[in-house]
DOZA-207213 format. One record per atom (N, C-alpha, C, CB): x, y, z. Coordinates in steps of 0.02 Angstrom, whole numbers, padded with zeros to 5 digits, always signed. Each point is the difference from the previous one (the first is absolute). Glycine has a CB too. Layout:
<recs>
XYZ...
</recs>
This chain:
<recs>
+01566-00785+03274-00025+00015-00035+00057-00010-00063-00088+00065+00084+00064-00079-00150+00047-00007-00065+00023+00072-00021-00064-00109-00044+00156+00102+00032+00005+00040-00025-00029+00059-00029+00044-00078+00013-00095+00049-00079-00014+00040-00037-00066+00038+00022+00067-00070-00079-00084+00023+00136-00088+00025-00010+00024+00064+00071-00116-00155-00042+00179+00161+00058+00026+00043+00049+00018+00071-00041+00048-00109+00078-00025+00092-00132+00023+00041-00040-00070+00046-00041+00118-00091-00006-00166+00065+00002-00066-00001-00022-00043+00053+00032+00015-00118-00019+00013+00106+00100-00066+00023+00046+00047+00059+00015-00083-00114+00063+00154+00121-00045+00044+00044-00004-00028+00072-00063+00097-00120+00043-00084+00084-00111-00020+00025-00039-00077+00058+00002+00081-00110-00034-00134+00067+00047-00066+00030+00031+00002+00036+00047-00044-00077-00027+00080+00073+00087+00003+00056+00039+00016+00043-00026+00014-00043+00073+00042+00060-00098+00041+00051-00020-00045+00043-00049+00111-00071+00017-00149+00042-00064-00037+00059-00034-00037-00012+00028+00022+00024-00093-00069-00032+00144-00061+00009+00037+00036+00066+00031-00064-00134+00024+00118+00107+00011+00016+00075+00079+00031+00071-00043+00064-00103+00123-00024+00093-00198+00008+00059-00016-00047+00042-00068+00115-00045+00060-00171+00003-00076-00015+00000-00064-00071+00090+00023+00033-00196-00057-00053+00204+00128-00025+00037+00017+00025+00069+00014-00047-00095+00018+00117+00095+00004+00044+00052-00032+00049+00031-00046-00033-00023+00067+00025-00018-00119+00010+00011-00060-00043+00017-00031+00063-00052+00006-00139+00042-00004-00054+00035-00016-00002+00071+00029-00051-00108-00010+00052+00106+00092-00006+00076+00021+00058+00033-00022-00066-00021+00100+00114+00010-00141+00050+00044-00017-00004+00032-00083+00071-00073+00097-00128+00021-00126-00019+00024-00054-00054+00048-00011+00046-00093-00018-00100+00078+00096-00055+00044-00035+00002+00070+00064-00095-00122-00072+00141+00128+00120+00048+00047+00042+00043+00042-00030-00002-00075+00071+00044+00053-00115+00048+00016-00016+00010+00030-00076+00021-00077+00093-00015+00019-00126+00022-00012-00077-00071+00043-00025+00080-00143-00007-00114+00132+00009-00101+00020-00061+00003+00061+00032-00114-00118-00012+00125+00140+00080-00012+00070+00005+00032+00037-00018-00039-00017+00061+00113+00006-00072+00056+00039-00041-00023+00005-00047+00086-00028+00035-00111-00018-00066-00039+00009-00075-00060-00002-00026+00075-00032-00009-00095+00085+00066-00082+00020-00010-00008+00003-00079-00017+00082+00117+00056-00032-00153-00021+00020-00064-00018-00054-00060+00070+00097+00038-00012-00140+00005-00010-00052-00066-00036-00065+00022+00113+00041-00058-00136-00028+00136-00025-00086+00017-00076+00052+00021+00135-00120+00070-00168+00166-00091-00088+00020+00014-00031-00041-00001-00008+00081-00040-00015-00089+00087-00051-00081-00018+00019-00067+00039-00009+00037-00128+00041-00035+00091+00071-00088+00017-00007-00010+00067+00119+00024-00078-00118+00019+00133+00021-00009+00084-00065-00054+00030+00061+00150+00020-00105-00111-00046-00079-00034+00069-00018-00101-00037-00114+00185+00010+00158-00190-00073+00011-00050-00054+00037-00034+00040-00006+00052-00109+00069-00052+00102+00055-00016+00037+00005-00044+00078+00018+00107-00073-00046-00063+00107-00026+00021+00070-00051-00062+00016+00008+00143-00016-00042-00164-00040-00058-00058+00010+00012-00064-00008-00065+00069-00032+00107-00056-00027+00038-00069-00020+00037-00013+00052+00010+00013-00115+00036+00039+00137+00042-00046+00023-00030-00012+00068+00104+00032-00070-00154-00019+00099-00028+00001+00072-00047-00108-00026-00033+00215+00045+00004-00202-00081-00022-00061-00045+00059-00064-00015-00079+00100-00061+00139-00076+00042+00050-00048+00015+00025-00032+00044+00010+00043-00056-00008+00009+00105+00020+00007+00062-00034-00064+00037+00015+00135-00010-00088-00114+00016-00039-00050+00055-00031-00058-00044-00038+00100+00089+00063-00098-00144-00015-00077-00042+00047-00052+00016-00042+00057-00099+00099-00028+00092+00086-00038+00014-00013-00045+00029+00074+00079+00015-00098-00054+00067+00001-00085+00044-00049-00059-00013+00033+00067+00094-00087-00033-00105-00043-00056-00005+00026-00037-00081-00116+00066+00086+00105-00031-00143+00024-00062-00049+00086-00036+00029-00078+00076-00125+00108-00041+00148+00080-00033+00037-00031-00057+00036+00083+00117+00030-00133-00096+00024-00040-00070+00035-00021-00073-00046-00057+00103+00074+00015-00065-00114-00023-00055-00037+00022-00054-00040-00049+00072+00013+00102-00033-00050+00051-00038-00056+00060-00034+00072-00009+00112-00151+00043-00094+00202+00031-00013+00011+00007-00028+00099+00018+00070-00137-00058-00026+00160-00031-00004+00061-00067-00028+00028+00066+00077-00015-00095-00136+00003-00054-00030+00004-00050+00010+00066+00070-00073-00076-00021+00046+00116-00011+00014+00073-00021+00067+00042+00077-00083-00019-00050+00119-00024+00003+00076+00034-00096+00009-00003+00155+00067-00062-00198-00088+00015-00061-00001-00047-00048-00015+00056+00048-00042-00123-00043-00008+00179-00028-00027+00047-00015+00050+00054+00051-00102-00035-00122+00102+00054-00028+00069+00014+00002-00041+00101-00107+00069-00159+00140+00007+00184+00014-00022+00064-00068+00003+00053+00128+00043-00027-00136-00063+00080-00083+00023+00016+00036+00056+00051-00106-00129-00006+00052+00180-00016-00006+00072+00032+00000+00008+00064-00055+00024-00080+00093+00033+00124+00040-00013+00078-00005+00053+00004+00079-00083+00014-00107+00117+00053+00013+00062+00019+00070-00002+00052-00138+00031-00020+00173-00068+00016+00076-00009+00039+00039+00071-00040+00010-00167+00019+00002+00193+00037+00048+00044-00025-00047+00092-00009+00075-00135-00077-00130+00142+00076-00032+00034-00040-00017+00079+00051-00049-00129-00080+00038+00086+00146+00038+00059+00057+00039+00023-00015-00012-00035+00073+00085+00033-00066+00060+00011+00004-00003+00043-00093+00053-00124+00116-00070+00091-00181+00001+00033-00045-00041+00086+00019+00013-00135-00072-00081+00109+00107-00032+00084-00022+00034+00052+00060-00142-00046-00054+00169+00018+00102+00041+00035+00042+00067+00048-00031-00043-00101+00077+00080+00060-00108+00039+00034-00038-00015+00037-00064+00055-00073+00054-00103+00052-00090-00023+00037-00054-00009+00095+00032-00073-00140-00059+00027+00116+00135-00038+00067+00021+00074+00010+00028-00156-00008+00031+00200+00000-00013+00039+00032+00040+00043+00032-00064-00004-00081+00123+00030+00058-00173+00048+00008-00067-00069+00068-00018+00082-00165-00055-00129+00162+00057-00041+00034-00055-00002+00065+00053-00083-00107-00083+00078+00095+00131-00010+00088+00044+00079+00001+00035-00160+00003+00052+00217-00036-00107+00046+00046+00019+00033+00039-00084+00030-00087+00138-00057+00064-00179-00011+00023-00072-00030+00076-00002-00022-00128-00036-00062+00106+00062-00003+00072+00016+00013+00056+00055-00056-00050-00062+00095+00024+00101+00026+00057+00044+00064+00041-00039-00036-00076+00115+00063+00018-00134+00073+00020-00042-00011+00055-00061+00046-00131+00021-00119+00112-00048-00019+00055-00040-00018+00060+00030-00031-00077-00067+00009+00062+00119-00025+00071+00024+00080+00039+00041-00161-00055+00027+00187+00034-00006+00087+00012+00007+00013+00061-00059+00043-00147+00035-00030+00084-00071+00035+00030-00084-00010+00058-00012-00016-00086-00056-00076+00077+00032-00051+00047-00001+00020+00085+00042-00084-00129-00003+00105+00113+00070+00013+00070+00041+00073+00020-00023-00076-00029+00115+00120-00012-00132+00061+00016-00003+00015+00017-00070+00024-00067+00096-00081+00055-00145+00008+00019-00082+00054-00019-00030-00054+00089+00013+00064-00162-00015+00051-00034-00013-00011-00016-00079+00018-00042+00127-00081+00038-00129+00007-00054-00075-00049+00047-00042+00012-00148+00050-00009+00212-00060-00022+00050-00045+00008-00034-00063+00028+00101+00067-00084-00097-00109+00000-00024-00080-00015-00061+00003+00082+00067-00046-00080-00120+00106-00029-00080-00010-00079+00009-00036+00071-00056+00128-00099+00103-00113-00067+00006+00002-00020-00015-00075-00002+00086+00104+00038-00021-00158+00003-00006-00076+00022-00066-00033+00025+00116+00008+00020-00150+00038+00021-00065-00030-00036-00048-00015+00073+00022+00045-00108-00022+00041-00053-00073-00018-00062+00026-00039+00026-00071+00120-00032+00137-00134-00066+00013-00007+00008+00014-00093-00038+00058+00151+00113-00066-00191+00011-00008-00053+00000-00093+00001+00065+00138-00019-00050-00160+00035+00003-00084+00010-00086-00016-00004+00128-00014+00095-00142+00043-00061-00083-00008+00015-00055+00026-00069+00034+00031+00146+00012+00014-00177-00040+00013-00059+00013-00030-00058-00012+00089+00044+00053-00105-00059+00062-00060-00045-00071-00055+00000+00173+00013+00062-00197-00031-00006-00033-00083+00028-00073+00012+00006+00103-00044+00081-00122+00112-00131-00078+00053+00018-00042-00014+00058-00017+00007-00117+00077-00018+00177-00035-00005+00071+00008+00076+00039+00032-00141+00010-00033+00185-00058+00008+00082+00062-00064+00037+00023+00106+00038-00064-00170-00080+00086-00039+00024+00023-00006-00040+00046-00037+00056-00077-00016-00003+00163-00010-00043+00034-00019-00071+00006-00001+00091+00011-00072-00094-00044-00021-00068-00009+00050-00059-00032-00109+00066-00009+00146-00028-00038+00039-00069-00036+00046-00015+00063+00008+00032-00149+00051+00026+00171+00020-00013+00059-00023-00043+00056+00024+00088-00039-00087-00049+00064-00014-00066+00066-00008-00092-00065-00115+00121+00129+00078-00119-00165+00017-00092-00037+00065-00040-00007-00081+00036-00073+00124+00028+00066+00078-00011-00009+00011-00012+00067+00038+00075-00099-00047-00052+00146+00015-00007+00069-00045-00059+00032+00033+00129+00003-00075-00151-00020-00039-00066+00009+00016-00063-00021-00070+00068-00003+00106-00042-00072+00017-00052-00048+00085-00026+00034-00087+00064-00126+00127-00024+00172+00063-00010+00008-00008-00021+00069+00055+00078-00085-00108-00046+00123-00008-00023+00085+00003-00094-00021-00108+00130+00071+00036-00158-00119-00020-00034+00022+00026-00061-00056-00088+00081+00075+00080-00057-00136+00016-00043-00061+00088-00019+00015-00105+00070-00098+00117+00005+00078+00089-00019-00022+00034-00026+00059+00017+00098-00083-00028-00077+00150+00016-00009+00055+00017-00099-00015-00083+00134+00070+00028-00161-00094-00025-00071+00016+00065-00026-00075-00181+00008+00063+00167+00036-00105+00046-00034-00051+00051-00010+00031-00035+00042-00092+00086+00025+00114+00061+00003+00027+00024-00061+00048-00021+00121-00015-00040-00148+00051+00032-00045+00042+00005-00060-00017-00027+00059+00070-00024-00062-00126+00007-00063-00052+00059-00006-00023-00101+00007-00037+00127+00026+00008+00047+00001-00067+00062+00040+00077-00100+00030-00179+00106-00027+00221+00072+00016+00036+00013-00065+00076-00021+00169-00040-00042-00152+00067+00025-00061+00064-00049-00082-00043-00002+00116+00162-00055-00112-00209-00019-00073-00003+00060-00029-00054-00147+00018+00024+00172+00019-00072+00032-00024-00042+00072+00001-00002-00094+00019-00042+00100+00052+00050+00098+00014+00012+00006-00039+00053+00031+00128-00029-00043-00108+00112+00019-00017+00034-00020-00089+00025+00012+00142+00005-00045-00141-00015-00019-00063-00021+00066-00077-00027-00113+00105-00036+00111-00065-00019+00024-00034-00061+00093-00015+00062-00094+00088-00161+00102-00005+00161+00060-00002+00038+00026-00050+00038-00027+00092-00003-00012-00091+00062+00004-00029+00086+00006-00076-00041-00096+00093+00114+00081-00113-00150+00017-00092-00047+00101+00020-00004-00160-00029-00133+00163+00088+00099+00083-00009-00004+00060+00015+00045-00040+00020-00093-00021+00008+00158+00029+00037+00066-00025-00012+00034+00031+00070-00021+00005-00046+00078-00012+00018+00068-00087+00067+00005+00179-00025+00022-00217-00014+00009-00071+00057+00009+00036+00050+00017-00101-00062+00044+00123+00098-00010+00041+00054+00024+00021+00044-00071+00047-00077+00116+00013+00031-00133+00017+00037-00059-00043+00011-00048+00090-00035+00020-00155-00006-00050-00054+00007-00048-00007+00064+00002-00056-00100+00008+00039+00122+00087-00056+00038+00002+00056+00060-00011-00111-00066+00082+00193+00091-00048+00046+00015-00021+00004+00031-00085+00028-00084+00103-00039+00041-00142+00014+00017-00079-00056+00012-00030+00088-00065-00011-00118+00034+00037-00089+00024-00045-00018+00076+00037-00073-00151-00009+00096+00162+00069-00021+00063+00025+00045+00070-00053-00021-00074+00146+00086+00078-00151+00047+00007-00016-00028+00017-00079+00073-00071+00100-00091+00021-00161-00028-00013-00043-00060+00030-00026+00058-00074+00035-00103+00094+00024-00064+00032+00008-00006+00079+00010-00023-00111+00046+00104+00132-00012+00011+00066+00011+00031+00030-00055+00004-00019+00111+00028+00001-00157+00018-00015-00046-00020+00056-00068+00000-00121+00069-00063+00088-00086-00032+00053-00044-00028+00053+00034-00024-00080-00075+00017+00104+00146-00024+00033+00014+00065+00055+00004-00106-00078+00042+00151+00080-00019+00055+00049-00027-00003+00022-00024+00043-00022+00005-00063+00009-00091-00012+00015-00046-00067+00049-00019+00073-00100-00002-00122+00082+00056-00054+00044+00000+00022+00069+00040-00086-00107-00006+00121+00085+00064-00007+00063+00058+00074+00053-00034-00058-00092+00144+00088+00044-00202+00054+00055-00019-00050+00062-00074+00142-00122+00032-00179+00075-00053-00032+00061-00035-00045+00055+00036+00004-00081-00088-00027+00053+00132-00047+00051+00036+00028+00055+00037-00069-00088+00010+00122+00052+00031+00039+00046+00062+00039+00032-00038+00005-00068+00099-00028+00171-00083+00050+00044-00020+00063-00017-00006-00062+00064+00039+00102-00042-00094+00051-00010-00035+00044+00069+00040-00064-00071-00129+00076+00051+00205+00044+00038+00015+00067-00026+00037-00098+00070-00006+00152-00043+00016+00067-00024+00045-00023-00021+00059+00079+00077-00041-00060-00139+00038+00001-00061+00063-00109-00010+00019+00175+00061+00085-00206-00054-00138-00060-00041+00025+00000-00076-00002-00057+00096-00037+00108-00109-00018+00005-00050-00023+00014-00062+00080+00045+00077-00141-00025-00065+00197+00035-00026+00044-00069+00023+00078+00161+00018-00085-00173+00071+00071-00038+00004+00048-00084-00031-00047+00094+00117+00081-00109-00133-00121-00064-00039+00013+00010-00059-00077-00094+00123+00078+00124-00128-00106-00014-00039-00036+00013-00078+00039+00022+00097-00099+00062-00099+00120+00025-00046+00029-00056-00029+00077+00132+00059-00064-00146-00020+00088-00022-00031+00060-00091-00013-00016+00114+00069+00088-00130-00029-00134-00072-00027-00022-00002-00054-00037-00037+00099-00001+00100-00130-00026+00009-00049-00029+00003-00063+00041+00046+00075-00074-00013-00071+00111+00031-00043+00039-00057-00028+00058+00120+00065-00030-00161+00008+00050-00078-00037+00004-00034-00053-00009+00001+00071-00018-00014-00049-00057-00043-00042-00042+00029-00072+00007-00029+00099-00085+00108-00111+00066+00037-00041-00004-00024-00041+00083+00100+00076-00101-00093-00044+00149-00006-00041+00072-00085-00027-00010+00101+00091+00097-00147-00025-00116-00060-00033-00010-00015-00071-00033-00016+00112+00001+00074-00117-00045-00029-00049-00040+00018-00078+00036+00013+00088-00114+00053-00062+00154+00014-00059+00035-00034-00034+00066+00092+00043-00053-00129+00005+00063-00042-00010+00072-00068-00057-00048+00028+00162+00094-00039-00119-00153-00056-00044-00052+00032-00072-00015-00046+00115-00069+00079-00105+00080+00016-00082-00030+00010-00051+00071+00080+00049-00125-00020-00002+00180-00064-00055+00059-00047-00028+00021+00032+00028+00011-00070+00038-00016-00086+00001+00002-00019-00067-00028-00022+00133-00023+00052-00122-00068-00034-00058-00022+00019-00082+00021-00013+00091-00090+00085-00073+00103+00028-00060+00028-00024-00032+00059+00083+00043-00046-00108+00020+00100-00023-00048+00057-00081-00037-00012+00081+00087+00086-00129-00019-00119-00069-00018-00012+00009-00068-00048-00053+00134+00011+00086-00131-00081+00004-00024-00048-00058-00009-00031+00089-00033+00037-00114+00127-00042-00058+00011-00032+00021+00089-00024-00096-00108+00081+00038+00114-00129+00014+00078-00007-00043+00047+00021+00051-00027-00083-00081+00010+00140-00050+00050+00003+00037+00035+00070-00124-00069-00063+00178+00065+00097+00015+00016+00053+00048+00079-00050-00009-00151+00101+00052+00103-00140+00034+00062-00027-00034+00033-00069+00110-00054+00053-00170+00038-00073-00045+00048-00053-00025+00054+00038-00041-00092-00075-00004+00072+00124-00030+00037+00059+00060+00056+00039-00087-00119+00019+00147+00091-00026+00054+00053+00028+00021+00062-00046+00047-00102+00062-00044+00050-00128+00026+00059-00059-00044+00045-00019+00064-00073-00047-00132+00049+00047-00052+00048-00025-00021+00030+00043-00030-00051-00073+00053+00088+00120-00013+00034+00063+00047+00047-00012-00041-00086+00081+00098+00063-00100+00079+00071-00025-00022+00021-00045+00110-00040+00016-00130-00014-00064-00005+00041-00075-00056+00063+00007+00024-00123-00076-00088+00121+00130-00047+00015+00014+00015+00077+00015-00041-00120+00028+00091+00119+00010+00017+00073+00051+00064+00007-00048-00043-00018+00158+00077+00003-00207+00023+00025-00063-00017+00058-00046+00010-00101+00014-00086+00038-00038-00058+00050-00039-00030+00063+00041-00038-00109-00060+00035+00102+00126-00012+00050+00045+00021+00068+00007-00008-00089+00036+00088+00061-00042+00053+00053-00033+00002+00037-00045+00040-00053+00029-00062+00014-00078+00000+00011-00064-00044+00034-00024+00045-00079-00004-00089+00087+00044-00085+00032-00022+00012+00063+00057-00104-00132-00034+00144+00166+00108+00022+00032+00029+00028+00078-00053+00014-00123+00088+00046+00063-00112+00051+00062-00043-00047+00027-00069+00138-00071+00031-00172+00010-00037-00029+00004-00077-00079+00052-00006+00058-00146-00022-00085+00137+00075-00084+00044+00025+00004+00053-00051-00011-00008+00146+00056+00057-00138+00022+00078-00050-00012-00014-00066+00098+00042+00067-00075-00089-00093-00001-00025-00087-00063-00019-00029+00107-00050+00014-00120-00010+00043-00042-00062-00022-00076+00072-00019+00061-00157+00106
</recs>
């Protein structure tokens, strides 16, 4: 690969891997801290960030990587493994929620989540259900297209695919660290007790979905798996929020 193409590709990947984290820092930390000055701005910033994030791979593919736009034949390869992983992980997420609730470790998290939903105008049961469906079906597909099809797909052309899975998984994890730091109670030791292990779980999940994509050469398996995990997270969210919605 010519040196100028390698520099271009690394620059594109660096942007793709860091943009979600930078925007997460902006709308979970910076804007909430200046709530009086930015009233009504947060939903707009959040929406624009999502548009830029998910449009970027397609624009990059159209301009630089036309070969990525050739459609592949649909396949069910890896779907069983993806569904099994999604069900097992989703069950673990729901089980962890009940363990945490019984220990009352994350008291106050429900109000933080409800405040965020209020800013996004999704603070009713019906709107939360619509949001849950969107995240489980549409957003999970968009994230797989972004992180596995584009980021992992381009990285594996520059480094061995196993390293591409690790690097893209850690990049996928990074913006979840910001999210968890925002929601987990700001108590001594909670960063190591909750933020670190949960973030690492996200990173490992991203690596497994990259492996699924590598094996199946299709987004169906990682998408199905990711969607089930997101659905479980939204179920946990409803359990936390049901007294407030």
